[in-house]
mmCIF file as gemmi writes it, N, C-alpha and C atoms, coordinates in Angstrom:
data_model
loop_
_atom_site.group_PDB
_atom_site.id
_atom_site.type_symbol
_atom_site.label_atom_id
_atom_site.label_alt_id
_atom_site.label_comp_id
_atom_site.label_asym_id
_atom_site.label_entity_id
_atom_site.label_seq_id
_atom_site.pdbx_PDB_ins_code
_atom_site.Cartn_x
_atom_site.Cartn_y
_atom_site.Cartn_z
_atom_site.occupancy
_atom_site.B_iso_or_equiv
_atom_site.pdbx_formal_charge
_atom_site.auth_seq_id
_atom_site.auth_asym_id
_atom_site.pdbx_PDB_model_num
ATOM 1 N N . MET Axp A 1 ? 18.766 24.452 71.456 1 0 ? 1 A 1
ATOM 2 C CA . MET Axp A 1 ? 18.415 25.712 72.099 1 0 ? 1 A 1
ATOM 3 C C . MET Axp A 1 ? 18.035 25.444 73.549 1 0 ? 1 A 1
ATOM 4 N N . GLU Axp A 2 ? 18.635 26.235 74.463 1 0 ? 2 A 1
ATOM 5 C CA . GLU Axp A 2 ? 18.261 26.033 75.89 1 0 ? 2 A 1
ATOM 6 C C . GLU Axp A 2 ? 17.01 26.745 76.179 1 0 ? 2 A 1
ATOM 7 N N . THR Axp A 3 ? 16.273 26.333 77.252 1 0 ? 3 A 1
ATOM 8 C CA . THR Axp A 3 ? 15.136 27.005 77.7 1 0 ? 3 A 1
ATOM 9 C C . THR Axp A 3 ? 15.419 27.298 79.208 1 0 ? 3 A 1
ATOM 10 N N . HIS Axp A 4 ? 15.293 28.564 79.625 1 0 ? 4 A 1
ATOM 11 C CA . HIS Axp A 4 ? 15.512 28.99 81.028 1 0 ? 4 A 1
ATOM 12 C C . HIS Axp A 4 ? 14.109 29.391 81.582 1 0 ? 4 A 1
ATOM 13 N N . LYS Axp A 5 ? 14.021 29.268 82.854 1 0 ? 5 A 1
ATOM 14 C CA . LYS Axp A 5 ? 12.709 29.617 83.601 1 0 ? 5 A 1
ATOM 15 C C . LYS Axp A 5 ? 12.738 31.088 83.946 1 0 ? 5 A 1
ATOM 16 N N . THR Axp A 6 ? 11.504 31.609 83.919 1 0 ? 6 A 1
ATOM 17 C CA . THR Axp A 6 ? 11.225 32.953 84.366 1 0 ? 6 A 1
ATOM 18 C C . THR Axp A 6 ? 10.129 32.892 85.35 1 0 ? 6 A 1
ATOM 19 N N . THR Axp A 7 ? 10.283 33.521 86.476 1 0 ? 7 A 1
ATOM 20 C CA . THR Axp A 7 ? 9.23 33.553 87.56 1 0 ? 7 A 1
ATOM 21 C C . THR Axp A 7 ? 8.882 35.012 87.845 1 0 ? 7 A 1
ATOM 22 N N . ILE Axp A 8 ? 7.735 35.017 88.468 1 0 ? 8 A 1
ATOM 23 C CA . ILE Axp A 8 ? 7.142 36.389 88.964 1 0 ? 8 A 1
ATOM 24 C C . ILE Axp A 8 ? 7.278 36.409 90.447 1 0 ? 8 A 1
ATOM 25 N N . ASN Axp A 9 ? 8.023 37.406 90.985 1 0 ? 9 A 1
ATOM 26 C CA . ASN Axp A 9 ? 8.192 37.493 92.409 1 0 ? 9 A 1
ATOM 27 C C . ASN Axp A 9 ? 7.276 38.669 92.874 1 0 ? 9 A 1
ATOM 28 N N . ARG Axp A 10 ? 6.181 38.183 93.555 1 0 ? 10 A 1
ATOM 29 C CA . ARG Axp A 10 ? 5.124 39.107 93.961 1 0 ? 10 A 1
ATOM 30 C C . ARG Axp A 10 ? 5.442 39.492 95.481 1 0 ? 10 A 1
ATOM 31 N N . ALA Axp A 11 ? 5.602 40.761 95.747 1 0 ? 11 A 1
ATOM 32 C CA . ALA Axp A 11 ? 5.778 41.196 97.108 1 0 ? 11 A 1
ATOM 33 C C . ALA Axp A 11 ? 4.799 42.354 97.354 1 0 ? 11 A 1
ATOM 34 N N . ASP Axp A 12 ? 4.594 42.706 98.575 1 0 ? 12 A 1
ATOM 35 C CA . ASP Axp A 12 ? 3.669 43.781 98.876 1 0 ? 12 A 1
ATOM 36 C C . ASP Axp A 12 ? 4.008 45.134 98.152 1 0 ? 12 A 1
ATOM 37 N N . SER Axp A 13 ? 5.179 45.484 98.156 1 0 ? 13 A 1
ATOM 38 C CA . SER Axp A 13 ? 5.506 46.798 97.565 1 0 ? 13 A 1
ATOM 39 C C . SER Axp A 13 ? 5.932 46.809 96.103 1 0 ? 13 A 1
ATOM 40 N N . LYS Axp A 14 ? 6.416 45.596 95.669 1 0 ? 14 A 1
ATOM 41 C CA . LYS Axp A 14 ? 6.724 45.607 94.223 1 0 ? 14 A 1
ATOM 42 C C . LYS Axp A 14 ? 6.617 44.158 93.724 1 0 ? 14 A 1
ATOM 43 N N . THR Axp A 15 ? 6.536 44.069 92.387 1 0 ? 15 A 1
ATOM 44 C CA . THR Axp A 15 ? 6.411 42.77 91.649 1 0 ? 15 A 1
ATOM 45 C C . THR Axp A 15 ? 7.491 42.745 90.632 1 0 ? 15 A 1
ATOM 46 N N . SER Axp A 16 ? 8.287 41.68 90.542 1 0 ? 16 A 1
ATOM 47 C CA . SER Axp A 16 ? 9.381 41.646 89.594 1 0 ? 16 A 1
ATOM 48 C C . SER Axp A 16 ? 9.38 40.398 88.799 1 0 ? 16 A 1
ATOM 49 N N . LEU Axp A 17 ? 9.929 40.472 87.565 1 0 ? 17 A 1
ATOM 50 C CA . LEU Axp A 17 ? 10.097 39.305 86.662 1 0 ? 17 A 1
ATOM 51 C C . LEU Axp A 17 ? 11.452 38.904 86.835 1 0 ? 17 A 1
ATOM 52 N N . CYS Axp A 18 ? 11.699 37.597 87.184 1 0 ? 18 A 1
ATOM 53 C CA . CYS Axp A 18 ? 13.052 37.125 87.427 1 0 ? 18 A 1
ATOM 54 C C . CYS Axp A 18 ? 13.399 36.055 86.426 1 0 ? 18 A 1
ATOM 55 N N . PHE Axp A 19 ? 14.548 36.33 85.726 1 0 ? 19 A 1
ATOM 56 C CA . PHE Axp A 19 ? 15.051 35.504 84.646 1 0 ? 19 A 1
ATOM 57 C C . PHE Axp A 19 ? 16.285 34.664 85.206 1 0 ? 19 A 1
ATOM 58 N N . ALA Axp A 20 ? 16.125 33.312 85.3 1 0 ? 20 A 1
ATOM 59 C CA . ALA Axp A 20 ? 17.194 32.47 85.83 1 0 ? 20 A 1
ATOM 60 C C . ALA Axp A 20 ? 17.868 31.947 84.567 1 0 ? 20 A 1
ATOM 61 N N . ILE Axp A 21 ? 19.176 32.384 84.507 1 0 ? 21 A 1
ATOM 62 C CA . ILE Axp A 21 ? 19.989 31.968 83.343 1 0 ? 21 A 1
ATOM 63 C C . ILE Axp A 21 ? 21.452 31.786 83.796 1 0 ? 21 A 1
ATOM 64 N N . ARG Axp A 22 ? 21.897 30.566 83.575 1 0 ? 22 A 1
ATOM 65 C CA . ARG Axp A 22 ? 23.302 30.106 83.778 1 0 ? 22 A 1
ATOM 66 C C . ARG Axp A 22 ? 23.856 30.619 85.081 1 0 ? 22 A 1
ATOM 67 N N . GLU Axp A 23 ? 23.277 30.134 86.189 1 0 ? 23 A 1
ATOM 68 C CA . GLU Axp A 23 ? 23.725 30.429 87.518 1 0 ? 23 A 1
ATOM 69 C C . GLU Axp A 23 ? 23.584 31.964 87.949 1 0 ? 23 A 1
ATOM 70 N N . LYS Axp A 24 ? 22.794 32.709 87.252 1 0 ? 24 A 1
ATOM 71 C CA . LYS Axp A 24 ? 22.446 34.12 87.796 1 0 ? 24 A 1
ATOM 72 C C . LYS Axp A 24 ? 20.985 34.324 87.543 1 0 ? 24 A 1
ATOM 73 N N . THR Axp A 25 ? 20.569 35.337 88.272 1 0 ? 25 A 1
ATOM 74 C CA . THR Axp A 25 ? 19.196 35.77 88.077 1 0 ? 25 A 1
ATOM 75 C C . THR Axp A 25 ? 19.112 37.276 87.72 1 0 ? 25 A 1
ATOM 76 N N . LEU Axp A 26 ? 18.482 37.558 86.696 1 0 ? 26 A 1
ATOM 77 C CA . LEU Axp A 26 ? 18.335 38.984 86.247 1 0 ? 26 A 1
ATOM 78 C C . LEU Axp A 26 ? 16.833 39.351 86.562 1 0 ? 26 A 1
ATOM 79 N N . VAL Axp A 27 ? 16.676 40.61 87.072 1 0 ? 27 A 1
ATOM 80 C CA . VAL Axp A 27 ? 15.437 41.07 87.607 1 0 ? 27 A 1
ATOM 81 C C . VAL Axp A 27 ? 14.992 42.36 86.911 1 0 ? 27 A 1
ATOM 82 N N . ILE Axp A 28 ? 13.743 42.339 86.495 1 0 ? 28 A 1
ATOM 83 C CA . ILE Axp A 28 ? 13.067 43.528 86.023 1 0 ? 28 A 1
ATOM 84 C C . ILE Axp A 28 ? 11.833 43.807 86.95 1 0 ? 28 A 1
ATOM 85 N N . ASN Axp A 29 ? 11.87 45.037 87.539 1 0 ? 29 A 1
ATOM 86 C CA . ASN Axp A 29 ? 10.752 45.467 88.391 1 0 ? 29 A 1
ATOM 87 C C . ASN Axp A 29 ? 9.497 45.807 87.434 1 0 ? 29 A 1
ATOM 88 N N . LEU Axp A 30 ? 8.394 45.089 87.69 1 0 ? 30 A 1
ATOM 89 C CA . LEU Axp A 30 ? 7.204 45.343 86.854 1 0 ? 30 A 1
ATOM 90 C C . LEU Axp A 30 ? 6.362 46.503 87.35 1 0 ? 30 A 1
ATOM 91 N N . THR Axp A 31 ? 6.617 46.92 88.659 1 0 ? 31 A 1
ATOM 92 C CA . THR Axp A 31 ? 5.747 47.953 89.247 1 0 ? 31 A 1
ATOM 93 C C . THR Axp A 31 ? 6.272 49.381 89.292 1 0 ? 31 A 1
ATOM 94 N N . GLU Axp A 32 ? 7.53 49.487 88.655 1 0 ? 32 A 1
ATOM 95 C CA . GLU Axp A 32 ? 8.171 50.818 88.588 1 0 ? 32 A 1
ATOM 96 C C . GLU Axp A 32 ? 8.743 51.062 87.203 1 0 ? 32 A 1
ATOM 97 N N . ASP Axp A 33 ? 8.716 52.217 86.768 1 0 ? 33 A 1
ATOM 98 C CA . ASP Axp A 33 ? 9.209 52.595 85.436 1 0 ? 33 A 1
ATOM 99 C C . ASP Axp A 33 ? 10.723 52.868 85.463 1 0 ? 33 A 1
ATOM 100 N N . LYS Axp A 34 ? 11.512 51.864 85.134 1 0 ? 34 A 1
ATOM 101 C CA . LYS Axp A 34 ? 12.991 52.021 85.209 1 0 ? 34 A 1
ATOM 102 C C . LYS Axp A 34 ? 13.534 51.47 83.888 1 0 ? 34 A 1
ATOM 103 N N . PRO Axp A 35 ? 13.539 52.356 82.859 1 0 ? 35 A 1
ATOM 104 C CA . PRO Axp A 35 ? 14.033 51.905 81.591 1 0 ? 35 A 1
ATOM 105 C C . PRO Axp A 35 ? 15.524 51.483 81.602 1 0 ? 35 A 1
ATOM 106 N N . ASN Axp A 36 ? 16.387 52.215 82.472 1 0 ? 36 A 1
ATOM 107 C CA . ASN Axp A 36 ? 17.763 51.812 82.431 1 0 ? 36 A 1
ATOM 108 C C . ASN Axp A 36 ? 17.957 50.399 83.041 1 0 ? 36 A 1
ATOM 109 N N . GLU Axp A 37 ? 17.064 49.944 83.936 1 0 ? 37 A 1
ATOM 110 C CA . GLU Axp A 37 ? 17.153 48.57 84.528 1 0 ? 37 A 1
ATOM 111 C C . GLU Axp A 37 ? 16.825 47.579 83.41 1 0 ? 37 A 1
ATOM 112 N N . VAL Axp A 38 ? 15.839 47.893 82.662 1 0 ? 38 A 1
ATOM 113 C CA . VAL Axp A 38 ? 15.377 46.971 81.579 1 0 ? 38 A 1
ATOM 114 C C . VAL Axp A 38 ? 16.6 46.918 80.504 1 0 ? 38 A 1
ATOM 115 N N . LYS Axp A 39 ? 17.22 48.079 80.195 1 0 ? 39 A 1
ATOM 116 C CA . LYS Axp A 39 ? 18.256 48.116 79.26 1 0 ? 39 A 1
ATOM 117 C C . LYS Axp A 39 ? 19.492 47.247 79.743 1 0 ? 39 A 1
ATOM 118 N N . SER Axp A 40 ? 19.806 47.42 81.005 1 0 ? 40 A 1
ATOM 119 C CA . SER Axp A 40 ? 20.9 46.69 81.624 1 0 ? 40 A 1
ATOM 120 C C . SER Axp A 40 ? 20.587 45.15 81.571 1 0 ? 40 A 1
ATOM 121 N N . VAL Axp A 41 ? 19.445 44.778 81.835 1 0 ? 41 A 1
ATOM 122 C CA . VAL Axp A 41 ? 19.06 43.245 81.801 1 0 ? 41 A 1
ATOM 123 C C . VAL Axp A 41 ? 19.144 42.804 80.359 1 0 ? 41 A 1
ATOM 124 N N . PHE Axp A 42 ? 18.687 43.615 79.373 1 0 ? 42 A 1
ATOM 125 C CA . PHE Axp A 42 ? 18.803 43.203 77.98 1 0 ? 42 A 1
ATOM 126 C C . PHE Axp A 42 ? 20.26 43.085 77.463 1 0 ? 42 A 1
ATOM 127 N N . ASN Axp A 43 ? 21.087 44.082 77.982 1 0 ? 43 A 1
ATOM 128 C CA . ASN Axp A 43 ? 22.55 44.006 77.675 1 0 ? 43 A 1
ATOM 129 C C . ASN Axp A 43 ? 23.159 42.726 78.196 1 0 ? 43 A 1
ATOM 130 N N . GLN Axp A 44 ? 22.825 42.296 79.408 1 0 ? 44 A 1
ATOM 131 C CA . GLN Axp A 44 ? 23.401 41.159 79.989 1 0 ? 44 A 1
ATOM 132 C C . GLN Axp A 44 ? 22.844 39.921 79.204 1 0 ? 44 A 1
ATOM 133 N N . LEU Axp A 45 ? 21.685 39.953 78.723 1 0 ? 45 A 1
ATOM 134 C CA . LEU Axp A 45 ? 21.147 38.838 77.959 1 0 ? 45 A 1
ATOM 135 C C . LEU Axp A 45 ? 21.845 38.693 76.599 1 0 ? 45 A 1
ATOM 136 N N . ILE Axp A 46 ? 22.213 39.782 76.003 1 0 ? 46 A 1
ATOM 137 C CA . ILE Axp A 46 ? 22.984 39.729 74.764 1 0 ? 46 A 1
ATOM 138 C C . ILE Axp A 46 ? 24.375 39.125 75.018 1 0 ? 46 A 1
ATOM 139 N N . LEU Axp A 47 ? 24.985 39.451 76.127 1 0 ? 47 A 1
ATOM 140 C CA . LEU Axp A 47 ? 26.244 38.791 76.45 1 0 ? 47 A 1
ATOM 141 C C . LEU Axp A 47 ? 26.091 37.257 76.603 1 0 ? 47 A 1
ATOM 142 N N . GLU Axp A 48 ? 24.904 36.863 77.215 1 0 ? 48 A 1
ATOM 143 C CA . GLU Axp A 48 ? 24.73 35.481 77.357 1 0 ? 48 A 1
ATOM 144 C C . GLU Axp A 48 ? 24.445 34.85 76.037 1 0 ? 48 A 1
ATOM 145 N N . LEU Axp A 49 ? 23.788 35.554 75.1 1 0 ? 49 A 1
ATOM 146 C CA . LEU Axp A 49 ? 23.525 35.02 73.789 1 0 ? 49 A 1
ATOM 147 C C . LEU Axp A 49 ? 24.741 34.638 72.973 1 0 ? 49 A 1
ATOM 148 N N . LYS Axp A 50 ? 25.848 35.309 73.28 1 0 ? 50 A 1
ATOM 149 C CA . LYS Axp A 50 ? 27.061 35.033 72.607 1 0 ? 50 A 1
ATOM 150 C C . LYS Axp A 50 ? 27.604 33.617 72.959 1 0 ? 50 A 1
ATOM 151 N N . LYS Axp A 51 ? 27.058 33.107 74.062 1 0 ? 51 A 1
ATOM 152 C CA . LYS Axp A 51 ? 27.504 31.704 74.531 1 0 ? 51 A 1
ATOM 153 C C . LYS Axp A 51 ? 26.573 30.638 73.899 1 0 ? 51 A 1
ATOM 154 N N . GLY Axp A 52 ? 25.508 31.028 73.402 1 0 ? 52 A 1
ATOM 155 C CA . GLY Axp A 52 ? 24.509 30.132 72.811 1 0 ? 52 A 1
ATOM 156 C C . GLY Axp A 52 ? 23.102 30.637 72.826 1 0 ? 52 A 1
ATOM 157 N N . GLU Axp A 53 ? 22.275 30.088 71.872 1 0 ? 53 A 1
ATOM 158 C CA . GLU Axp A 53 ? 20.958 30.553 71.735 1 0 ? 53 A 1
ATOM 159 C C . GLU Axp A 53 ? 20.112 29.933 72.866 1 0 ? 53 A 1
ATOM 160 N N . PHE Axp A 54 ? 19.113 30.752 73.46 1 0 ? 54 A 1
ATOM 161 C CA . PHE Axp A 54 ? 18.177 30.302 74.428 1 0 ? 54 A 1
ATOM 162 C C . PHE Axp A 54 ? 16.926 31.088 74.407 1 0 ? 54 A 1
ATOM 163 N N . LYS Axp A 55 ? 15.943 30.596 75.045 1 0 ? 55 A 1
ATOM 164 C CA . LYS Axp A 55 ? 14.657 31.239 75.263 1 0 ? 55 A 1
ATOM 165 C C . LYS Axp A 55 ? 14.189 31.127 76.677 1 0 ? 55 A 1
ATOM 166 N N . PHE Axp A 56 ? 13.165 31.92 77.012 1 0 ? 56 A 1
ATOM 167 C CA . PHE Axp A 56 ? 12.606 31.9 78.376 1 0 ? 56 A 1
ATOM 168 C C . PHE Axp A 56 ? 11.212 31.292 78.324 1 0 ? 56 A 1
ATOM 169 N N . GLU Axp A 57 ? 10.877 30.71 79.507 1 0 ? 57 A 1
ATOM 170 C CA . GLU Axp A 57 ? 9.58 30.109 79.66 1 0 ? 57 A 1
ATOM 171 C C . GLU Axp A 57 ? 8.966 30.616 80.967 1 0 ? 57 A 1
ATOM 172 N N . LEU Axp A 58 ? 7.81 31.068 81.006 1 0 ? 58 A 1
ATOM 173 C CA . LEU Axp A 58 ? 7.261 31.54 82.263 1 0 ? 58 A 1
ATOM 174 C C . LEU Axp A 58 ? 6.785 30.362 83.173 1 0 ? 58 A 1
ATOM 175 N N . ASP Axp A 59 ? 7.238 30.332 84.358 1 0 ? 59 A 1
ATOM 176 C CA . ASP Axp A 59 ? 6.879 29.311 85.363 1 0 ? 59 A 1
ATOM 177 C C . ASP Axp A 59 ? 6.115 29.985 86.461 1 0 ? 59 A 1
ATOM 178 N N . ASP Axp A 60 ? 4.82 30.022 86.334 1 0 ? 60 A 1
ATOM 179 C CA . ASP Axp A 60 ? 3.908 30.724 87.314 1 0 ? 60 A 1
ATOM 180 C C . ASP Axp A 60 ? 2.552 30.086 87.362 1 0 ? 60 A 1
ATOM 181 N N . SER Axp A 61 ? 2.025 29.88 88.581 1 0 ? 61 A 1
ATOM 182 C CA . SER Axp A 61 ? 0.746 29.31 88.658 1 0 ? 61 A 1
ATOM 183 C C . SER Axp A 61 ? -0.465 30.242 88.796 1 0 ? 61 A 1
ATOM 184 N N . GLU Axp A 62 ? -0.237 31.472 89.005 1 0 ? 62 A 1
ATOM 185 C CA . GLU Axp A 62 ? -1.288 32.443 89.113 1 0 ? 62 A 1
ATOM 186 C C . GLU Axp A 62 ? -1.557 33.1 87.751 1 0 ? 62 A 1
ATOM 187 N N . THR Axp A 63 ? -2.895 33.289 87.495 1 0 ? 63 A 1
ATOM 188 C CA . THR Axp A 63 ? -3.18 33.916 86.196 1 0 ? 63 A 1
ATOM 189 C C . THR Axp A 63 ? -3.764 35.271 86.467 1 0 ? 63 A 1
ATOM 190 N N . ASP Axp A 64 ? -3.031 36.097 87.089 1 0 ? 64 A 1
ATOM 191 C CA . ASP Axp A 64 ? -3.418 37.454 87.385 1 0 ? 64 A 1
ATOM 192 C C . ASP Axp A 64 ? -2.895 38.424 86.278 1 0 ? 64 A 1
ATOM 193 N N . LEU Axp A 65 ? -3.09 39.649 86.439 1 0 ? 65 A 1
ATOM 194 C CA . LEU Axp A 65 ? -2.565 40.697 85.46 1 0 ? 65 A 1
ATOM 195 C C . LEU Axp A 65 ? -1.118 40.585 85.22 1 0 ? 65 A 1
ATOM 196 N N . PHE Axp A 66 ? -0.323 40.394 86.271 1 0 ? 66 A 1
ATOM 197 C CA . PHE Axp A 66 ? 1.12 40.267 86.204 1 0 ? 66 A 1
ATOM 198 C C . PHE Axp A 66 ? 1.561 39.005 85.316 1 0 ? 66 A 1
ATOM 199 N N . TYR Axp A 67 ? 0.764 38.056 85.41 1 0 ? 67 A 1
ATOM 200 C CA . TYR Axp A 67 ? 0.993 36.803 84.621 1 0 ? 67 A 1
ATOM 201 C C . TYR Axp A 67 ? 0.852 37.134 83.164 1 0 ? 67 A 1
ATOM 202 N N . HIS Axp A 68 ? -0.255 37.797 82.887 1 0 ? 68 A 1
ATOM 203 C CA . HIS Axp A 68 ? -0.56 38.115 81.407 1 0 ? 68 A 1
ATOM 204 C C . HIS Axp A 68 ? 0.515 39.075 80.858 1 0 ? 68 A 1
ATOM 205 N N . ILE Axp A 69 ? 0.865 40.122 81.611 1 0 ? 69 A 1
ATOM 206 C CA . ILE Axp A 69 ? 1.859 41.027 81.203 1 0 ? 69 A 1
ATOM 207 C C . ILE Axp A 69 ? 3.174 40.27 81.002 1 0 ? 69 A 1
ATOM 208 N N . SER Axp A 70 ? 3.616 39.498 81.909 1 0 ? 70 A 1
ATOM 209 C CA . SER Axp A 70 ? 4.835 38.797 81.843 1 0 ? 70 A 1
ATOM 210 C C . SER Axp A 70 ? 4.874 37.807 80.689 1 0 ? 70 A 1
ATOM 211 N N . SER Axp A 71 ? 3.808 37.12 80.477 1 0 ? 71 A 1
ATOM 212 C CA . SER Axp A 71 ? 3.694 36.174 79.317 1 0 ? 71 A 1
ATOM 213 C C . SER Axp A 71 ? 3.949 36.904 78.015 1 0 ? 71 A 1
ATOM 214 N N . GLU Axp A 72 ? 3.265 38.01 77.843 1 0 ? 72 A 1
ATOM 215 C CA . GLU Axp A 72 ? 3.473 38.799 76.597 1 0 ? 72 A 1
ATOM 216 C C . GLU Axp A 72 ? 4.849 39.382 76.503 1 0 ? 72 A 1
ATOM 217 N N . TYR Axp A 73 ? 5.407 39.829 77.574 1 0 ? 73 A 1
ATOM 218 C CA . TYR Axp A 73 ? 6.784 40.393 77.627 1 0 ? 73 A 1
ATOM 219 C C . TYR Axp A 73 ? 7.809 39.254 77.236 1 0 ? 73 A 1
ATOM 220 N N . ILE Axp A 74 ? 7.639 38.098 77.765 1 0 ? 74 A 1
ATOM 221 C CA . ILE Axp A 74 ? 8.543 37.042 77.523 1 0 ? 74 A 1
ATOM 222 C C . ILE Axp A 74 ? 8.412 36.58 76.002 1 0 ? 74 A 1
ATOM 223 N N . SER Axp A 75 ? 7.19 36.59 75.484 1 0 ? 75 A 1
ATOM 224 C CA . SER Axp A 75 ? 7.02 36.238 74.114 1 0 ? 75 A 1
ATOM 225 C C . SER Axp A 75 ? 7.751 37.243 73.126 1 0 ? 75 A 1
ATOM 226 N N . GLN Axp A 76 ? 7.614 38.546 73.433 1 0 ? 76 A 1
ATOM 227 C CA . GLN Axp A 76 ? 8.317 39.546 72.71 1 0 ? 76 A 1
ATOM 228 C C . GLN Axp A 76 ? 9.808 39.46 72.883 1 0 ? 76 A 1
ATOM 229 N N . LEU Axp A 77 ? 10.181 39.252 74.124 1 0 ? 77 A 1
ATOM 230 C CA . LEU Axp A 77 ? 11.688 39.102 74.395 1 0 ? 77 A 1
ATOM 231 C C . LEU Axp A 77 ? 12.227 37.916 73.608 1 0 ? 77 A 1
ATOM 232 N N . ASN Axp A 78 ? 11.588 36.778 73.661 1 0 ? 78 A 1
ATOM 233 C CA . ASN Axp A 78 ? 12.111 35.564 72.912 1 0 ? 78 A 1
ATOM 234 C C . ASN Axp A 78 ? 12.29 35.822 71.444 1 0 ? 78 A 1
ATOM 235 N N . SER Axp A 79 ? 11.372 36.558 70.929 1 0 ? 79 A 1
ATOM 236 C CA . SER Axp A 79 ? 11.416 36.879 69.442 1 0 ? 79 A 1
ATOM 237 C C . SER Axp A 79 ? 12.644 37.82 69.21 1 0 ? 79 A 1
ATOM 238 N N . GLU Axp A 80 ? 12.794 38.795 70.13 1 0 ? 80 A 1
ATOM 239 C CA . GLU Axp A 80 ? 13.918 39.675 69.942 1 0 ? 80 A 1
ATOM 240 C C . GLU Axp A 80 ? 15.291 38.966 70.125 1 0 ? 80 A 1
ATOM 241 N N . LEU Axp A 81 ? 15.323 38.094 71.08 1 0 ? 81 A 1
ATOM 242 C CA . LEU Axp A 81 ? 16.552 37.341 71.392 1 0 ? 81 A 1
ATOM 243 C C . LEU Axp A 81 ? 16.933 36.484 70.116 1 0 ? 81 A 1
ATOM 244 N N . SER Axp A 82 ? 15.955 35.834 69.556 1 0 ? 82 A 1
ATOM 245 C CA . SER Axp A 82 ? 16.085 35.042 68.432 1 0 ? 82 A 1
ATOM 246 C C . SER Axp A 82 ? 16.781 35.881 67.263 1 0 ? 82 A 1
ATOM 247 N N . SER Axp A 83 ? 16.2 37.092 67.002 1 0 ? 83 A 1
ATOM 248 C CA . SER Axp A 83 ? 16.604 37.99 66.009 1 0 ? 83 A 1
ATOM 249 C C . SER Axp A 83 ? 18.103 38.438 66.319 1 0 ? 83 A 1
ATOM 250 N N . VAL Axp A 84 ? 18.434 38.76 67.521 1 0 ? 84 A 1
ATOM 251 C CA . VAL Axp A 84 ? 19.665 39.197 67.946 1 0 ? 84 A 1
ATOM 252 C C . VAL Axp A 84 ? 20.735 38.053 67.778 1 0 ? 84 A 1
ATOM 253 N N . TYR Axp A 85 ? 20.329 36.89 68.161 1 0 ? 85 A 1
ATOM 254 C CA . TYR Axp A 85 ? 21.242 35.759 67.986 1 0 ? 85 A 1
ATOM 255 C C . TYR Axp A 85 ? 21.625 35.551 66.495 1 0 ? 85 A 1
ATOM 256 N N . LYS Axp A 86 ? 20.709 35.611 65.693 1 0 ? 86 A 1
ATOM 257 C CA . LYS Axp A 86 ? 20.921 35.424 64.251 1 0 ? 86 A 1
ATOM 258 C C . LYS Axp A 86 ? 21.91 36.541 63.685 1 0 ? 86 A 1
ATOM 259 N N . GLU Axp A 87 ? 21.713 37.721 64.207 1 0 ? 87 A 1
ATOM 260 C CA . GLU Axp A 87 ? 22.694 38.852 63.802 1 0 ? 87 A 1
ATOM 261 C C . GLU Axp A 87 ? 24.08 38.564 64.404 1 0 ? 87 A 1
ATOM 262 N N . LEU Axp A 88 ? 24.135 38.09 65.684 1 0 ? 88 A 1
ATOM 263 C CA . LEU Axp A 88 ? 25.478 37.797 66.222 1 0 ? 88 A 1
ATOM 264 C C . LEU Axp A 88 ? 26.165 36.684 65.42 1 0 ? 88 A 1
ATOM 265 N N . LYS Axp A 89 ? 25.338 35.705 64.972 1 0 ? 89 A 1
ATOM 266 C CA . LYS Axp A 89 ? 25.921 34.686 64.159 1 0 ? 89 A 1
ATOM 267 C C . LYS Axp A 89 ? 26.312 35.125 62.833 1 0 ? 89 A 1
ATOM 268 N N . ASP Axp A 90 ? 25.531 35.958 62.177 1 0 ? 90 A 1
ATOM 269 C CA . ASP Axp A 90 ? 25.794 36.444 60.781 1 0 ? 90 A 1
ATOM 270 C C . ASP Axp A 90 ? 27.154 37.235 60.74 1 0 ? 90 A 1
ATOM 271 N N . TYR Axp A 91 ? 27.408 37.962 61.95 1 0 ? 91 A 1
ATOM 272 C CA . TYR Axp A 91 ? 28.555 38.84 62.062 1 0 ? 91 A 1
ATOM 273 C C . TYR Axp A 91 ? 29.712 38.161 62.759 1 0 ? 91 A 1
ATOM 274 N N . ASP Axp A 92 ? 29.534 36.89 62.924 1 0 ? 92 A 1
ATOM 275 C CA . ASP Axp A 92 ? 30.584 36.023 63.622 1 0 ? 92 A 1
ATOM 276 C C . ASP Axp A 92 ? 31.06 36.626 64.989 1 0 ? 92 A 1
ATOM 277 N N . LEU Axp A 93 ? 29.988 36.981 65.778 1 0 ? 93 A 1
ATOM 278 C CA . LEU Axp A 93 ? 30.268 37.549 67.054 1 0 ? 93 A 1
ATOM 279 C C . LEU Axp A 93 ? 29.981 36.557 68.275 1 0 ? 93 A 1
ATOM 280 N N . LEU Axp A 94 ? 29.73 35.27 67.931 1 0 ? 94 A 1
ATOM 281 C CA . LEU Axp A 94 ? 29.486 34.223 68.976 1 0 ? 94 A 1
ATOM 282 C C . LEU Axp A 94 ? 30.737 33.788 69.557 1 0 ? 94 A 1
ATOM 283 N N . GLU Axp A 95 ? 30.77 33.42 70.795 1 0 ? 95 A 1
ATOM 284 C CA . GLU Axp A 95 ? 31.906 32.927 71.486 1 0 ? 95 A 1
ATOM 285 C C . GLU Axp A 95 ? 32.16 31.537 70.979 1 0 ? 95 A 1
ATOM 286 N N . SER Axp A 96 ? 33.316 31.167 70.602 1 0 ? 96 A 1
ATOM 287 C CA . SER Axp A 96 ? 33.63 29.825 70.151 1 0 ? 96 A 1
ATOM 288 C C . SER Axp A 96 ? 33.674 28.852 71.35 1 0 ? 96 A 1
ATOM 289 N N . LYS Axp A 97 ? 33.176 27.611 71.104 1 0 ? 97 A 1
ATOM 290 C CA . LYS Axp A 97 ? 33.276 26.597 72.107 1 0 ? 97 A 1
ATOM 291 C C . LYS Axp A 97 ? 34.7 26.202 72.459 1 0 ? 97 A 1
ATOM 292 N N . ALA Axp A 98 ? 34.924 25.823 73.649 1 0 ? 98 A 1
ATOM 293 C CA . ALA Axp A 98 ? 36.225 25.403 74.07 1 0 ? 98 A 1
ATOM 294 C C . ALA Axp A 98 ? 36.548 24.059 73.349 1 0 ? 98 A 1
ATOM 295 N N . GLU Axp A 99 ? 37.823 23.991 72.918 1 0 ? 99 A 1
ATOM 296 C CA . GLU Axp A 99 ? 38.245 22.812 72.132 1 0 ? 99 A 1
ATOM 297 C C . GLU Axp A 99 ? 38.719 21.722 73.101 1 0 ? 99 A 1
């Protein structure tokens, strides 16, 4: 199982959780309520799961409120990703490796 880094991007006007996965970065804004943005990121993660199982690890040195929120979010996300991966495998929906 691969482990990918997640970072918190703190800016004056917004704070985002950034998921680095296979040459792309997926972003969820933590300071605005945008459920469609979260849904879009999750859908992209499901597509990546078809290529192989992975999890995220928070890489952040500040232990502020955003750190604690992000840490819990990633924990829940990793659990959900593991569950979805097992379902994809059970239904034979994983992408086959190149021969």
